[in-house]
C-alpha positions in Angstrom: 37.4 34.6 23.5 34.6 36.9 24.6 33.5 37.3 21.1 33.2 33.6 20.6 31.1 33.2 23.8 28.8 36.1 22.7 28.4 34.6 19.2 27.7 31.2 20.7 25.1 32.6 23.1 23.4 34.6 20.3 23.3 31.5 18.1 21.8 29.4 20.9 19.1 32.0 21.5 18.3 32.3 17.8 18.2 28.5 17.5 15.9 28.2 20.5 13.7 30.9 19.1 13.5 29.1 15.8 12.5 25.8 17.6 9.8 27.5 19.7 8.3 29.4 16.8 8.5 26.4 14.5 6.9 24.0 17.1 4.1 26.4 17.9 3.4 26.9 14.2 3.4 23.2 13.5 1.1 22.5 16.5 -1.2 25.2 15.4 -1.4 24.0 11.8 -2.0 20.4 12.8 -4.7 21.5 15.2 -6.3 23.7 12.5 -6.3 20.8 10.1 -8.2 18.5 12.4 -10.7 21.3 13.2 -11.3 22.3 9.5 -14.1 20.8 7.4 -12.9 18.1 4.9 -16.1 17.5 2.9 -17.3 13.9 3.3 -14.2 13.0 5.2 -14.3 13.1 9.0 -11.2 13.5 11.1 -10.7 13.5 14.9 -8.1 13.4 17.6 -7.9 13.4 21.4 -4.7 15.4 21.9 -1.7 17.0 20.1 1.7 17.3 21.7 5.0 18.6 20.3 8.4 18.0 21.9 12.0 17.4 20.8 13.8 20.6 21.8 16.3 21.6 20.5 17.1 19.5 17.4 13.8 17.7 16.5 10.1 18.3 16.1 8.4 15.3 17.7 4.7 15.4 17.0 2.3 13.0 18.8 -1.4 12.8 18.0 -3.5 10.8 20.4 -6.3 8.7 19.1 -6.3 9.9 15.5 -9.2 8.8 13.3 -10.0 9.4 9.7 -13.3 8.2 8.1 -15.5 8.3 5.1 -18.8 7.2 6.7 -20.9 7.2 3.6 -18.5 5.0 1.8 -17.7 2.7 4.8 -14.0 3.5 4.9 -12.1 4.5 8.1 -8.8 4.3 10.0 -8.0 4.8 13.7 -5.2 4.1 16.1 -4.3 4.8 19.7 -1.6 7.3 18.6 0.5 8.4 15.6 3.9 10.0 15.8 6.0 12.0 13.4 9.6 13.1 13.9 11.4 15.8 11.9 14.9 17.1 12.3 14.8 20.9 12.7 17.2 21.5 9.8 15.2 19.4 7.3 11.5 19.4 8.2 10.6 18.1 4.7 11.8 14.6 5.8 9.3 13.0 8.2 9.8 9.8 10.0 6.6 8.2 11.3 5.8 5.5 13.9 2.4 3.8 14.4 1.2 1.5 17.2 1.3 -2.2 17.2 -2.5 -2.3 16.6 -4.6 -0.2 14.2 -8.2 -0.5 13.0 -9.3 -0.2 9.4 -12.9 0.0 8.4 -14.0 -1.1 4.9 -17.3 -1.7 3.1 -16.8 -5.4 3.9 -16.2 -5.0 7.6 -13.5 -4.0 10.1 -9.9 -5.2 9.8 -7.4 -5.1 12.7 -3.8 -4.6 11.6 -1.1 -5.7 14.1 2.7 -5.8 13.9 5.7 -6.0 16.2 7.0 -2.8 14.6 5.4 -0.4 12.1 7.3 2.6 10.9 7.8 4.7 7.8 9.4 7.8 6.3 8.1 10.5 3.9 10.1 13.1 2.0 8.6 16.0 0.1 10.2 18.3 -2.4 11.2 21.5 -0.6 9.1 24.4 -1.9 5.6 25.8 -1.7 3.8 22.8 -3.3 5.4 20.2 -1.0 5.2 17.6 -3.7 5.6 14.0 -2.5 9.1 12.8 -3.4 9.4 9.3 -1.8 8.0 7.1 1.0 9.0 3.9 2.7 6.6 1.9 5.0 7.7 -1.3 6.7 6.1 -3.7 9.1 7.7 -6.6 11.0 5.4 -9.6 11.6 2.3 -7.8 10.2 -1.1 -9.5 10.5 -4.4 -8.4 9.0 -7.4 -9.9 10.8 -11.0 -9.4 9.6 -13.8 -9.2 12.2 -15.3 -12.3 10.6 -12.3 -14.3 11.8 -10.0 -14.8 8.9 -6.4 -13.6 9.0 -3.5 -13.1 6.6 0.1 -12.6 8.0 3.7 -12.2 6.9 7.2 -12.0 8.4 8.0 -8.7 6.7 6.2 -6.3 4.5 7.7 -3.2 2.8 6.1 -0.6 0.5 8.2 2.1 -1.1 7.3 4.9 -3.6 9.4 7.3 -5.5 8.5 10.3 -7.7 9.5 9.7 -11.3 12.1 12.3 -12.4 10.4 13.1 -15.7 6.7 13.3 -14.6 5.3 15.0 -11.5 2.1 12.8 -11.6 3.9 9.5 -11.8 5.3 7.4 -8.9 7.3 4.2 -9.0 6.0 1.7 -6.5 7.8 -1.3 -5.0 6.2 -3.9 -2.7 8.0 -6.8 -1.0 6.4 -9.4 1.2 8.1 -12.4 2.6 6.7 -15.6 4.1 3.0 -14.7 3.5 0.5 -16.9 5.2 -3.0 -16.9 3.6 -6.2 -17.2 5.6 -6.8 -20.6 7.4 -10.1 -21.3 5.4 -8.2 -20.9 2.1 -5.3 -23.1 3.3 -7.7 -25.8 4.5 -9.6 -25.7 1.1 -6.3 -25.9 -0.7 -4.8 -28.7 1.4 -7.0 -31.4 0.0 -6.3 -30.5 -3.6 -2.7 -29.3 -3.9 0.8 -30.1 -2.6 1.6 -26.4 -2.3 3.0 -25.4 1.1 0.9 -23.3 3.5 3.3 -20.3 3.2 4.0 -18.2 0.1 7.7 -17.6 0.1 7.8 -14.2 -1.6 5.6 -11.6 -3.3 7.3 -8.8 -5.2 5.8 -6.0 -7.3 7.6 -3.3 -9.2 5.1 -0.8 -10.9 4.6 2.7 -12.0 1.4 4.5 -11.0 0.1 7.5 -12.9 -2.3 9.9 -11.2 -4.6 12.6 -12.6 -2.9 15.3 -10.5 0.4 15.6 -8.5 0.4 14.3 -5.0 1.1 17.6 -3.1 -0.5 19.9 -0.6 -3.2 20.9 -3.1 -4.4 17.3 -3.3 -7.6 18.1 -1.3 -8.6 20.5 -4.1 -7.3 18.5 -7.1 -8.4 15.1 -5.8 -5.8 12.9 -7.6 -7.1 9.6 -8.9 -5.2 6.6 -10.1 -5.4 6.8 -13.9 -3.1 4.0 -15.0 -0.8 1.3 -13.6 2.1 -0.2 -15.4 3.3 -3.4 -13.9 7.0 -3.7 -14.8 7.5 -6.9 -12.8 5.4 -9.0 -10.6 6.7 -12.2 -8.9 5.0 -14.8 -6.7 7.1 -17.7 -5.5 5.0 -20.4 -3.8 6.6 -23.8 -3.5 7.4 -25.2 -6.9 4.9 -22.7 -8.6 6.4 -19.5 -9.7 4.3 -16.7 -11.3 5.6 -13.7 -13.0 3.6 -10.9 -14.6 3.9 -7.6 -16.6 1.4 -5.4 -18.3 -0.6 -2.2 -18.2 -4.0 -1.2 -16.7 -5.9 2.1 -17.3 -9.0 3.4 -15.6 -12.2 4.0 -17.5 -14.3 7.1 -16.8 -16.2 5.2 -14.2 -13.0 3.9 -12.5 -13.0 0.3 -13.7 -9.7 -1.2 -14.7 -9.0 -2.1 -18.3 -6.0 -3.6 -19.9 -3.9 -6.7 -20.1 -1.4 -8.4 -17.8 0.7 -11.2 -19.3 1.3 -14.0 -16.9 3.9 -16.8 -16.9 3.3 -19.7 -14.6 5.9 -22.4 -13.9 4.3 -25.7 -12.8 1.0 -24.3 -13.8 -1.1 -27.3 -12.7 -0.8 -26.0 -9.1 -2.7 -22.9 -10.2 -6.1 -24.6 -10.8 -6.5 -25.7 -7.1 -5.6 -22.2 -6.1 -8.4 -20.8 -8.3 -10.8 -23.3 -6.8 -9.8 -22.5 -3.2 -10.2 -18.8 -4.0 -13.7 -19.3 -5.3 -12.8 -18.1 -8.8 -13.5 -21.5 -10.3 -16.0 -24.1 -9.1 -14.8 -27.7 -8.3 -17.2 -29.0 -11.0 -15.6 -27.2 -13.8 -12.0 -27.5 -12.6 -11.3 -30.5 -14.9 -12.4 -28.5 -17.9 -10.3 -25.6 -16.8 -7.3 -27.9 -16.4 -7.8 -29.4 -19.9 -8.1 -25.9 -21.4 -4.9 -24.7 -19.7 -3.2 -27.9 -20.8 -4.0 -27.2 -24.4 -2.6 -23.7 -24.0 0.6 -24.9 -22.4 1.2 -27.4 -25.2 1.5 -24.5 -27.6 4.8 -23.4 -25.8 8.2 -24.9 -25.7 7.8 -26.3 -22.2 4.4 -28.0 -21.2 5.1 -27.2 -17.5 5.1 -23.5 -18.3 1.9 -21.6 -19.0 1.9 -18.2 -20.7 -1.5 -16.7 -20.5 -3.0 -13.2 -20.6 -5.2 -11.7 -17.9 -7.6 -9.4 -19.8 -9.8 -6.7 -18.2 -12.3 -5.3 -20.7 -15.8 -3.9 -20.5 -16.1 -4.4 -16.8 -15.2 -8.1 -16.9 -12.0 -10.1 -16.2 -10.8 -13.2 -18.0 -7.8 -15.4 -17.7 -7.2 -16.6 -21.2 -10.5 -18.3 -22.2 -11.6 -18.5 -18.5 -14.1 -15.9 -17.2 -13.1 -14.7 -13.6 -15.8 -12.2 -12.9 -16.1 -8.4 -12.6 -13.0 -6.2 -13.2 -11.7 -4.3 -10.1 -12.0 -0.6 -9.7 -8.9 1.7 -9.8 -10.9 4.5 -8.1 
């Protein structure tokens, strides 16, 4: 009996020592990271606290901020929290506040939600390669400082390291009951019978990067080199869009490739293009007639199968020019 008591006491002392050493090391490394230079990226915080004895490492960073001032990008929040069990510190659970600020070259966005949380798992080892992530938000809303807002009931983003390639990650996105900005909905209301709310947006893709996403990322600077869209789905009233294809990045970062689209009840698509500013009202009858001719080549005239082509810096939907191609980095 005495031996059991002594063994239990020794184990408790060792476990307590492990927690205190681990917590001090973690707090020191986080503090050092915020204090270290990060090139053009600026980071800041107003306080770092670590609790959770004896079974967790509960890290709280007060007023964290990350910014790329020369590029106009930034993020800040009142706090950020990370929770790790002491026996598996490679699995991090994160919690963020109900309001966050995101700066972009087009202005500031405010992201609000009733609950915002996520988890991150890295591969145990010296490289700490990203294995998988899940981020979910309940009732998220993204509001621009110019007044427009987009919201949803639920949004989830998940990633997973591909088993056969350390630089490839599978990405899944699921958004339900998505409400577009009010100006867009007002513009669309007079031209279409589509409801105000998009029922579902689903994306299943594989992203290939130029280098692994690991603890050496600050030196290797991974960039998105290609994106394979395995399945894309948008369900909006009686219009259903599905997509698949492949995009690759040019040396300057522009997207090139082809996405094959299938649109059920495609006539609802033209008012959406007009409301989005991709097609002017004056040419919408011509666009409708062109799409009509394309749909008649298929088995069902209500279904349109058309490619979205990105080439030489431009983007076209079948024969219709849509403007500049987006950048992948």
